[in-house]
C-alpha positions in Angstrom: 7.7 -20.5 4.1 4.5 -21.6 5.9 1.0 -20.7 4.8 -1.5 -19.2 7.3 -3.6 -22.3 7.0 -0.8 -24.3 8.5 -1.0 -22.3 11.8 -4.4 -23.7 13.0 -6.2 -20.4 12.8 -10.0 -20.1 12.9 -12.1 -19.9 9.7 -13.0 -16.2 10.4 -9.3 -15.2 10.7 -8.3 -17.2 7.6 -11.1 -15.6 5.6 -9.8 -12.1 6.7 -6.2 -13.0 5.8 -7.2 -14.2 2.3 -9.3 -11.1 1.8 -6.3 -8.9 2.7 -4.2 -10.6 0.1 -1.9 -12.5 2.4 -0.8 -15.9 1.2 2.5 -16.9 2.8 3.8 -15.9 6.2 6.9 -13.8 6.6 9.7 -15.2 8.9 8.6 -13.1 11.9 5.0 -14.3 11.4 5.9 -17.9 11.0 7.9 -17.9 14.2 5.8 -15.7 16.5 2.2 -16.6 15.7 2.4 -20.2 17.1 4.1 -18.9 20.3 1.6 -16.1 20.8 -1.4 -18.5 20.2 -0.1 -20.7 23.1 -0.5 -17.7 25.4 3.2 -17.3 26.1 5.0 -13.9 26.5 7.2 -13.1 23.6 9.9 -10.6 22.5 10.2 -10.1 18.7 13.2 -8.3 17.4 12.6 -7.4 13.8 13.2 -4.5 11.5 10.5 -2.4 9.8 9.1 -4.1 6.7 9.0 -7.7 8.1 5.2 -7.9 8.7 5.3 -7.6 12.5 1.9 -6.0 12.7 0.2 -9.1 11.5 2.6 -11.2 13.6 1.0 -9.9 16.8 -2.3 -8.8 15.2 -3.4 -12.3 14.1 -3.0 -14.0 17.5 -4.4 -11.0 19.2 -7.6 -11.2 17.2 -7.7 -15.0 17.3 -7.6 -15.1 21.2 -10.1 -12.4 22.0 -13.8 -13.2 22.7 -16.4 -11.3 20.7 -19.2 -12.1 23.2 -17.3 -10.2 26.0 -17.9 -6.5 25.2 -15.0 -5.0 27.1 -11.5 -3.8 26.1 -9.5 -7.1 26.1 -6.4 -6.1 24.2 -4.1 -3.0 24.2 -1.4 -2.1 21.7 0.9 0.7 22.7 2.5 2.6 19.7 4.9 5.5 19.7 3.1 7.8 17.2 -0.5 8.5 16.2 0.3 7.6 12.6 1.4 4.1 13.7 -1.6 3.8 16.0 -4.0 4.6 13.1 -2.2 2.2 10.8 -2.2 -0.6 13.3 -5.9 -0.2 14.2 -6.8 -0.3 10.5 -4.9 -3.6 10.0 -6.4 -5.1 13.2 -9.9 -4.2 11.9 -9.1 -5.9 8.7 -7.8 -9.1 10.4 -10.9 -9.0 12.7 -13.5 -8.1 10.1 -15.2 -11.5 9.9 -14.8 -12.3 13.6 -16.3 -8.9 14.3 -13.4 -7.7 16.5 -13.2 -4.0 16.6 -10.0 -1.9 17.2 -10.1 1.8 18.1 -7.1 4.1 17.8 -6.6 6.5 20.7 -4.0 9.3 20.3 -3.2 12.9 21.2 -4.3 15.6 18.8 -7.7 14.0 18.3 -10.7 15.4 20.3 -11.0 13.5 23.5 -14.8 13.9 23.6 -15.0 12.1 20.3 -12.8 9.3 21.7 -15.0 9.0 24.8 -18.1 8.6 22.6 -16.2 6.0 20.5 -15.2 4.1 23.7 -18.9 3.7 24.7 -19.3 1.5 21.6 -17.2 -1.1 23.4 -14.2 -1.8 21.2 -12.3 -5.0 21.9 -8.9 -3.5 21.2 -7.4 -0.1 21.9 -4.4 1.0 19.9 -3.0 3.9 21.8 -0.1 6.3 22.3 1.0 6.1 25.9 0.3 9.8 26.8 -3.3 9.8 25.6 -4.0 6.4 27.2 -2.7 7.8 30.5 -5.1 10.7 30.0 -8.1 8.3 29.7 -6.9 6.3 32.6 -6.9 9.5 34.8 -10.4 10.3 33.6 -11.5 6.7 34.1 -12.9 6.5 30.6 -10.6 3.5 29.9 -10.4 0.8 32.5 -7.8 -1.9 32.3 -9.4 -4.5 34.5 -10.2 -7.0 31.7 -7.1 -6.7 29.6 -5.9 -10.2 28.4 -3.1 -9.2 26.0 -0.8 -6.2 25.9 1.4 -5.4 22.9 4.3 -3.0 23.0 5.0 -2.1 19.3 8.3 -0.3 18.4 9.3 -0.4 22.0 12.7 1.2 21.3 11.0 4.1 19.6 8.7 4.7 22.5 11.8 4.7 24.7 13.5 7.3 22.5 10.4 9.5 22.8 10.5 9.5 26.6 7.5 7.1 27.2 9.4 4.7 29.5 7.7 5.9 32.7 4.3 6.0 31.1 4.7 2.4 29.9 5.7 1.2 33.3 2.7 3.0 34.9 0.3 1.4 32.3 1.7 -2.1 32.8 1.4 -1.8 36.6 -2.3 -1.2 36.2 -2.9 -4.3 34.2 -3.4 -7.7 35.7 -0.3 -9.8 36.0 -2.2 -12.7 34.4 -2.1 -10.9 31.1 0.0 -12.0 28.1 2.6 -9.5 27.0 4.1 -9.3 23.5 7.0 -6.9 22.9 8.3 -5.9 19.5 11.4 -3.8 18.9 14.0 -3.2 16.2 16.8 -2.9 18.8 17.2 -4.2 22.3 18.7 -1.4 24.5 19.1 -2.1 28.2 16.0 -0.3 29.2 13.9 -2.5 27.0 15.5 -5.6 28.5 14.7 -4.2 32.0 11.0 -3.8 31.1 11.0 -7.4 29.8 12.6 -8.7 33.0 10.2 -6.7 35.2 6.9 -7.1 33.5 7.1 -10.3 31.4 6.9 -14.0 32.3 9.8 -16.0 30.9 9.4 -14.4 27.4 10.4 -16.4 24.3 12.9 -14.4 22.2 12.4 -14.4 18.4 15.1 -12.6 16.4 14.8 -11.9 12.7 18.2 -11.0 11.1 18.3 -7.6 9.6 18.8 -8.3 5.9 18.3 -6.1 2.8 14.6 -5.3 2.8 14.3 -4.7 -0.9 15.2 -6.9 -3.8 18.6 -5.9 -5.3 17.3 -6.2 -8.8 14.7 -3.5 -8.3 15.8 -0.1 -9.7 14.2 2.6 -7.6 13.5 6.2 -8.8 11.5 9.1 -7.6 10.1 12.2 -9.3 9.4 15.3 -7.3 6.1 16.8 -8.7 3.3 19.0 -7.6 0.1 17.2 -6.6 -1.9 18.7 -9.4 0.5 17.4 -12.0 0.9 13.8 -10.7 -1.7 12.2 -13.0 -0.2 13.7 -16.2 3.3 12.6 -15.1 2.1 9.1 -14.5 0.6 8.8 -18.0 3.8 10.2 -19.5 5.8 7.6 -17.7 3.4 4.8 -18.9 3.9 6.0 -22.5 7.6 6.2 -22.2 8.1 2.9 -20.4 5.3 1.0 -22.0 5.3 -1.7 -19.2 4.0 -5.1 -19.9 2.3 -5.4 -16.5 2.4 -2.6 -13.9 0.8 -1.8 -10.5 -0.1 1.7 -9.5 -0.4 2.1 -5.8 -2.7 4.8 -4.3 -3.4 5.8 -0.7 -7.2 5.4 -0.5 -10.0 3.3 -2.0 -11.6 6.4 -3.5 -8.3 7.4 -5.1 -8.0 3.9 -6.7 -11.4 4.2 -8.2 -10.7 7.7 -9.6 -7.3 6.7 -10.9 -8.6 3.6 -12.6 -11.4 5.5 -14.2 -9.1 8.4 -15.2 -6.6 5.9 -16.9 -9.6 4.3 -18.7 -10.6 7.7 -20.1 -7.1 8.2 -21.4 -7.3 4.8 -23.1 -5.2 2.7 -20.8 -6.3 -0.9 -20.0 -6.6 -0.4 -16.3 -8.7 -1.8 -13.4 -8.7 -1.0 -9.7 -8.6 -3.3 -6.7 -9.1 -2.5 -3.0 -10.7 -3.8 0.2 -14.3 -2.9 -0.7 -14.5 -5.1 -3.8 -16.4 -8.3 -3.5 -14.3 -11.5 -3.6 -15.6 -12.4 -7.0 -14.8 -9.0 -8.4 -11.4 -9.1 -6.9 -10.7 -12.5 -8.3 -11.9 -11.4 -11.7 -9.6 -8.3 -11.8 -6.6 -10.3 -10.7 -7.3 -13.0 -13.2 -7.5 -10.4 -16.0 -4.3 -8.9 -14.8 -2.4 -12.2 -14.6 -3.5 -13.2 -18.2 -2.7 -9.8 -19.6 -6.2 -8.7 -20.5 -5.5 -5.6 -18.5 -2.0 -4.3 -18.1 -2.3 -1.6 -15.4 -3.6 -2.7 -11.9 -4.4 0.3 -9.6 -4.4 -0.8 -6.0 -4.4 0.1 -2.3 -1.9 -1.7 -0.1 -4.4 -4.5 0.2 -2.8 -5.8 -3.0 0.7 -5.1 -1.9 1.0 -8.0 0.6 1.2 -11.7 -0.3 -0.1 -11.6 -3.8 2.0 -13.8 -6.1 1.8 -12.1 -9.5 4.6 -12.9 -11.8 5.7 -10.7 -14.7 5.1 -7.3 -13.0 7.8 -5.1 -14.6 6.9 -1.7 -13.1 5.5 -0.5 -9.8 4.4 3.1 -9.5 3.7 4.8 -6.2 1.2 7.4 -7.2 0.9 8.3 -3.5 4.0 7.8 -1.3 3.0 5.1 1.3 2.4 6.2 4.9 5.0 3.9 6.3 8.3 2.3 5.2 6.9 -1.2 5.6 4.3 -0.6 2.9 6.9 0.8 0.6 8.9 -2.4 0.9 5.9 -4.5 0.2 4.8 -2.4 -2.7 8.2 -2.4 -4.4 8.5 -6.1 -3.8 5.7 -6.7 -6.3 8.3 -6.4 -9.2 11.8 -7.7 -9.7 10.7 -11.3 -8.8 12.2 -14.6 -9.8 15.6 -13.1 -10.5 14.1 -10.6 -13.0 14.8 -6.9 -13.0 12.1 -4.4 -12.1 11.5 -0.7 -11.8 9.8 1.2 -9.0 8.9 4.9 -9.5 7.5 7.0 -6.7 5.8 10.4 -7.2 6.6 12.7 -4.3 5.2 16.1 -3.6 7.7 18.7 -2.1 6.0 18.3 1.3 6.5 14.6 1.3 10.3 14.6 0.8 10.8 13.9 4.5 8.9 10.6 4.2 11.1 9.7 1.2 14.3 10.3 3.2 12.9 8.1 6.0 12.3 5.3 3.5 15.9 5.7 2.2 17.2 5.4 5.8 15.3 2.2 6.4 16.1 0.4 3.2 19.7 1.7 3.4 19.7 2.7 -0.2 19.6 6.0 -2.2 16.5 6.3 -4.4 17.5 8.0 -7.6 15.9 11.3 -8.5 14.6 11.7 -12.0 13.3 14.8 -13.8 9.7 15.2 -14.8 9.3 13.6 -18.3 8.2 15.8 -21.1 5.3 15.4 -23.5 7.8 15.1 -26.4 9.5 12.1 -24.6 6.2 10.5 -24.1 5.2 10.8 -27.7 8.6 9.5 -28.8 8.1 6.5 -26.5 4.8 5.7 -28.2 6.4 6.1 -31.6 9.2 3.7 -30.7 6.6 1.2 -29.4 4.6 1.5 -32.6 7.7 1.0 -34.8 8.8 -2.1 -32.8 5.3 -3.6 -33.2 5.3 -3.1 -36.9 8.7 -4.8 -37.2 7.5 -7.7 -35.0 4.4 -8.2 -37.2 6.6 -8.3 -40.3 8.8 -10.9 -38.7 6.3 -13.1 -37.0 2.8 -12.8 -38.5 1.0 -13.6 -41.8 0.4 -10.4 -43.6 -0.1 -11.8 -47.1 -3.8 -10.9 -47.3 -2.9 -7.2 -46.7 -0.4 -7.0 -49.5 -3.0 -6.4 -52.3 -4.4 -3.4 -50.4 -0.9 -2.1 -49.7 0.0 -2.3 -53.5 -3.2 -0.5 -54.4 -2.4 2.3 -52.0 1.2 2.5 -53.2 -0.1 2.9 -56.8 -1.5 6.3 -55.8 0.7 7.4 -52.8 4.4 7.2 -52.0 5.6 4.7 -49.3 6.8 7.3 -46.8 3.4 9.1 -46.8 1.5 5.8 -46.4 3.7 4.6 -43.5 3.5 8.0 -41.8 -0.3 7.9 -41.9 -0.2 4.4 -40.5 2.0 5.5 -37.7 -0.2 8.4 -37.0 -3.3 6.1 -36.7 -1.6 3.7 -34.3 0.2 6.3 -32.2 -2.0 8.3 -29.8 -2.7 11.9 -30.6 -3.5 14.9 -28.4 -7.1 15.0 -27.3 -8.8 17.0 -24.5 -9.9 14.6 -21.7 -11.1 15.9 -18.4 -9.8 13.8 -15.4 -10.7 14.8 -11.8 -8.9 13.3 -8.9 -9.4 14.1 -5.2 -6.3 15.4 -3.6 -5.3 13.4 -0.5 -3.8 14.8 2.7 0.0 14.9 2.7 2.0 12.4 4.7 3.1 13.8 8.1 6.5 12.6 9.3 7.3 13.4 12.9 10.1 16.0 13.1 10.4 16.2 9.3 8.6 19.4 8.4 5.2 20.9 8.1 2.7 19.0 6.0 1.2 22.2 4.6 -1.7 24.6 5.0 -5.0 23.5 6.5 -8.5 24.6 5.4 -10.5 26.8 7.8 -12.5 23.8 8.9 -9.3 22.1 10.1 -8.9 19.5 7.3 -6.3 19.6 4.6 -7.1 21.7 1.6 -8.6 19.5 -1.1 -8.9 20.5 -4.8 -9.4 18.8 -8.1 -6.7 18.6 -10.6 -6.3 17.6 -14.2 -9.1 20.0 -15.2 -9.4 20.6 -19.0 -6.3 18.4 -19.4 -4.9 18.3 -22.9 -2.6 15.4 -22.4 -3.0 12.9 -25.3 -5.7 10.3 -24.9 -4.4 6.8 -25.8 -6.6 5.2 -28.4 -8.4 2.1 -27.0 -6.3 -0.2 -29.2 -3.8 -2.9 -28.4 -0.7 -2.0 -30.6 0.6 -5.5 -29.8 -1.9 -6.9 -32.3 -5.6 -7.9 -32.2 -8.8 -5.9 -32.0 -9.4 -3.0 -29.7 -9.9 -4.0 -26.1 -13.3 -3.5 -24.6 -13.6 -2.5 -21.0 -16.3 -1.9 -18.4 -15.5 1.4 -16.7 -18.1 1.0 -14.0 -16.8 0.7 -10.5 -18.4 -1.2 -7.6 -16.0 0.0 -4.9 -16.8 2.2 -1.9 -16.3 5.9 -1.9 -14.9 5.7 1.6 -11.2 6.2 2.0 -9.1 3.2 3.1 
């Protein structure tokens, strides 16, 4: 597999890619980026989860000119969710080159969009219907478009956007470059290619299993306000050596990492607002085992080569199936087994079913673990550690103290007291997390009630929580771990 530095990209784009956590190209990226950089038209046939957004996003950002303050690139997407996601990724790729992408979609106030367009974005990521609306209003002009991308073309076809796509393409100069990506190639898509593309290069990526077979995948259906308690119970039962907890936003990562720290877990957060030095420091600590829980946004899900991750926890279900594949792929590497557990609220079950349909695999439902199971898990871990110390470590200097204690107490009482000290005990710890808006899946149910102001209801949970607080002690031996709970990340959501 090639690295991005092999592709002749500019320093600005390479810096962005490194900052996003990409290291090696995916097959679709390796094949399509060089073709697109040459200015040739291209058809990419690839399934979800193959990294196609970066496959067209990197050459798109690379080829645009920052000094030319006009819309130079357009990406057409079938849904507003995909439009937002693509715009976010393009802004990450273009962050150091100062390329700005703006999502344009129905359901958002058009007056707001008109004001945003006056700031001269370089790229528009739009649903066809809303783009047509702006074209009629003359608030978006297509005179200076250099590159057009049709993302998930077959899905746009299924949604009845064929005529809109043809109208849009007719309005753009024939000198443009056109990149088309589709999971399937129905005849209508082939007709669009023949009519509107110039000798396109075809790149096909075989549809293979998009998840590693050695990864066991579970989900737990749980109310939003109980998710944090359920996560800590699972951590206590499973006692993973190294685990990654994925959250939807930067703010959520900061809150989760801080909350886990309050409960005594050795956890740190990582997301796009961290400085490179802080990011490197956290990853180094995680790799050498100084911290054993990494809380991350999807910025850490792509390209990072971290061996030894035994568990992945999706605290928030990802917004797209591609992100799920990348998240889960952080474990079960190098032929080893891994476990991925996703916490799903009842309103998000539609998204889970969509993920199952894409990965062609049933995700196993598991019950909410009980407090008793969690405490038993900690007790098992403690007993195993005691037996390991007996077998592997020098305990001679402790025998005199033990004999002195045994002279006045029976052995069962002494061992019970030692187990009580090492095993965590119930303690009231307040943990407040901001509830995120539920995932909306087209045609798969209502996401739930909205507040009077139009946003999703937000409330804190974990208030006056009585779930046991883990003592800040490494039961695998050694002194208690110190940690710095201060965060330097942004409060802005990713």
